[in-house]
N, C-alpha and C positions, 0 to 999 in steps of 0.2 A: 351595319347590323340589321338583320331581317326581323321583322315582327311576325310571329306565327298567328295564323287565324285561330279563333276559338276551337274549331273542329280539329285542327291539327294539334293544338295544345292538349286537348282531351285525349286524342289518339296516342300521343307520346307519353302523357302523364299516367294514364291508366295502366299500361303494361309495366312501367317502372314501379308503381306502387305494388302491383301483384308480385313482381320479382323480388322486391325488397321484403315483402311480407314472408316469403318462403325461405329467406336466408336464416339459417340457424348456425351461427358460429359458436364453437366451443360448447356444444351440448353434451359432450361425452365426459364420463367420470374416469379418473386416472387412479390406478392402483399401483402402489409402490411396494415392492418386496425388497427388504433390506436385511442384512445379517444383524442379529441381535447384539453382536459384539460392537457394531458400529455405534450404537447409542451409548454403550459403556465407555468406549474410547472417547467419544465426544464429551461425556461428563468428566472424564479424567482430564481432558485437555482444558476444559473450563476451570477446573480446580487449579491446575498449574498456572493458567493465565492470570487468575485472580491473585495468586501468590507472587507473581513476578511484577515488580513495580519499576519501570524504567525511568520514571520522573524523579525519583529520589536518589539518583546516582550521578556522580560527576563523570563527564566524558571529556575527551580531548579531541579537538578537530585538528587534523594534520594537513588537510588539503581541501581546496575548493576550486573547481574548474570543470573541464570537459570530461566526458564519460570515460574515454579510453585512458586518459591520464590518471583518473581516479582509480580505475581498475589496476593499473600498473603500480600506483602508489600503495594500494592496499596489499597487493601481492608481495611487493618488496617489504612492507611493514611486517606482514605475517611471517616472512622468511627470517627477518631479523629479530622480531620480538614474538616468540612462539607462545609465551605465557599470557599475552594480552590479546583479547578478541577485538575484532574491528568489523565495521560495516560501512556500506555506501548508502547515503541518504540523498534523494533528489529533492532539491529545494530550488524552484524556478529561479534563474535559468542554469544553476550550477549543480554539480554533483559534489557532495561533501563526504570526506572520509572521516568517520568518527571512530575513535578507539577507546577501549576500556569501559568498565562499569565499576567505578570506584565509589565505595560507600562513604568515605570521609574525604574532606578537602585535603587533609595532610597527605593521605595516600595518593591522591590525584596529583598534587603538586610535586611529590617526589618523582613520580613517573614523568611528569611534564618536564622537569629539569633534564631527565635522561633522554627523553624523546627530542627535546630542543637541540641537542647536539647533532642529531641526524637530519631533522626537518626544519625548514626555515619559518614558515608561517604557522606556528603552533599556538593554540590558546585553549584555555579551560572553559568548558561549558557548564554552567551551574545547573542544579536540578530545577525542573519546572520551567525551563526555557526552551 
């Protein structure tokens, strides 16, 4: 490593300071024009989201594994059980297929018995877990 002489150090430092002083990043103002209906829709969405509570419903897990198999399982489930909704949740390292939003444990267990006939590793997920 070379050590610079004081005159070279000043010669290199001074231009760098001058250039750094002239840099003005993000000095501009941004104006956003949006449709007034957007704010109304956003408020409606907030109201709906607060009324939906997913933590107080029972769910049934019917699959845990790879992504492609989870998608196939969910497609097959939706084809067979049209009245029960389902979704895929990624929980490292597996994709889990969860079905139903049952308000009571009794309702969930009734559906669990029916779903167990078709799927092997099925179990009930309690609220808040």
